[in-house]
C-alpha positions in Angstrom: 83.5 127.0 92.9 85.3 125.3 95.8 87.4 127.3 98.2 90.5 125.6 99.5 93.4 127.1 101.4 96.1 125.5 103.5 98.8 126.9 105.7 101.7 125.2 107.6 102.8 126.5 110.9 106.2 125.2 112.2 106.4 125.2 116.0 109.6 126.8 117.2 111.8 125.0 119.6 111.5 126.3 123.1 114.3 126.3 125.8 112.7 123.1 127.3 112.7 121.3 124.0 116.3 122.3 123.3 117.3 121.1 126.7 115.5 117.8 126.0 117.3 117.4 122.7 120.7 118.0 124.4 119.8 115.5 127.1 118.9 112.9 124.5 122.2 113.5 122.6 124.2 113.2 125.8 122.4 110.1 127.0 122.7 108.5 123.6 126.4 109.3 123.5 127.0 107.7 126.9 124.9 104.7 125.9 127.0 104.2 122.8 130.2 104.5 124.8 129.1 101.9 127.3 127.9 99.6 124.5 131.2 99.9 122.6 133.1 99.1 125.8 130.9 96.0 126.4 131.5 94.9 122.8 135.1 94.3 123.8 133.9 91.5 126.1 130.7 90.3 124.4 129.9 89.4 120.9 131.2 92.4 118.9 129.0 92.0 115.9 125.8 91.9 117.9 126.9 94.8 120.1 127.6 96.9 117.0 124.1 96.2 115.9 122.8 97.3 119.3 125.0 100.5 119.0 123.4 101.2 115.6 120.0 100.7 117.1 120.8 103.1 120.0 121.9 105.8 117.5 118.8 105.3 115.4 116.6 105.4 118.5 118.1 108.7 119.6 117.6 110.1 116.1 113.9 109.1 116.1 113.3 110.6 119.5 114.8 113.9 118.4 112.8 113.9 115.2 109.5 113.4 117.2 110.1 116.9 118.7 109.7 118.5 115.2 106.0 119.6 115.2 104.0 121.5 112.5 100.3 122.3 112.3 98.5 122.5 109.1 95.3 124.6 108.8 93.0 123.4 106.0 90.1 125.6 105.0 87.6 124.0 102.6 84.2 125.4 101.8 83.4 126.6 105.3 85.1 123.7 107.1 88.3 124.3 109.1 90.5 121.3 109.9 93.7 121.4 111.9 96.2 118.6 111.5 99.3 118.0 113.6 102.4 116.8 111.6 105.1 115.1 113.7 108.6 114.6 112.1 107.2 115.6 108.7 105.8 112.1 108.3 103.0 111.4 110.9 99.7 113.3 110.4 96.9 113.4 112.9 93.6 115.4 112.7 93.4 117.5 115.8 90.1 119.3 115.2 87.5 119.6 112.5 85.0 122.5 112.7 82.2 123.8 110.5 82.4 127.6 110.4 78.6 127.7 110.7 78.9 126.2 114.2 81.3 128.8 115.5 79.9 130.5 118.6 82.6 133.1 119.2 85.4 134.5 117.1 88.0 137.3 117.8 91.5 138.4 118.3 93.3 136.2 120.9 95.0 138.1 123.7 95.7 135.3 126.2 92.2 135.3 127.6 91.0 132.1 129.3 88.2 130.0 127.8 84.7 130.5 129.2 83.2 127.8 131.5 81.2 126.1 128.7 84.4 125.2 126.8 85.8 121.7 127.5 89.3 122.4 126.3 91.6 125.1 124.8 93.9 124.1 122.0 96.7 126.3 120.8 97.8 125.5 117.3 100.5 128.1 116.8 103.6 129.6 118.4 102.9 131.6 121.5 104.5 134.7 120.0 102.8 134.5 116.6 101.4 137.7 115.2 97.6 137.9 114.4 96.4 135.1 116.7 92.6 134.5 116.6 90.4 132.3 118.7 87.3 130.3 117.7 84.9 128.7 120.1 83.0 126.0 118.3 81.7 122.5 118.6 84.1 119.9 117.3 82.7 116.7 115.8 84.8 114.6 118.3 85.8 116.8 121.2 82.7 118.8 121.9 82.8 122.5 122.7 86.4 123.7 122.3 88.4 127.0 122.1 91.0 127.0 119.3 93.8 129.5 119.0 95.2 129.9 115.5 97.6 132.2 113.6 96.1 132.2 110.1 97.5 134.0 107.2 95.4 136.7 105.5 93.7 134.4 103.0 92.4 132.0 105.6 91.5 134.8 108.0 89.5 136.5 105.2 87.7 133.2 104.3 86.9 132.6 108.0 85.5 136.1 108.4 83.3 135.5 105.2 82.1 132.2 106.7 81.2 133.7 110.1 80.3 137.4 109.3 78.0 137.8 112.3 80.9 137.3 114.6 83.8 138.9 112.7 84.6 142.4 113.7 
């Protein structure tokens, strides 16, 4: 029988991201005002199309700041996808649980020297964060920080019992 679990983690907006959204809105509003003023002197129909394009561009920029991660556990394989604006999906890492070298509770510890990169796929203040050090098919040796729910955590611990505590 196949084992399949998935979990979506929505990344919360930080103060920097909220400030960036505010800056985009203010810049877009100023741009629209300038373009509307210019439409009095230039071709109004074309300028209104440019205004509509500026408004749409601001909307698209703000929507790109909406990020979610999806954990997908399937028969001993763990995949993490990044979902941007609820439409674009990109595979971030793909790991076989049999290749996990270390597993444990994450408490902000730095990655050991043999790890090429650390990837945090959860909110910094999430409860129950765990880390995995494993070999990714594309990235090499990486440290991954997750905040899995109980079902995925249980399956991970079944797949790597020698490391689970």
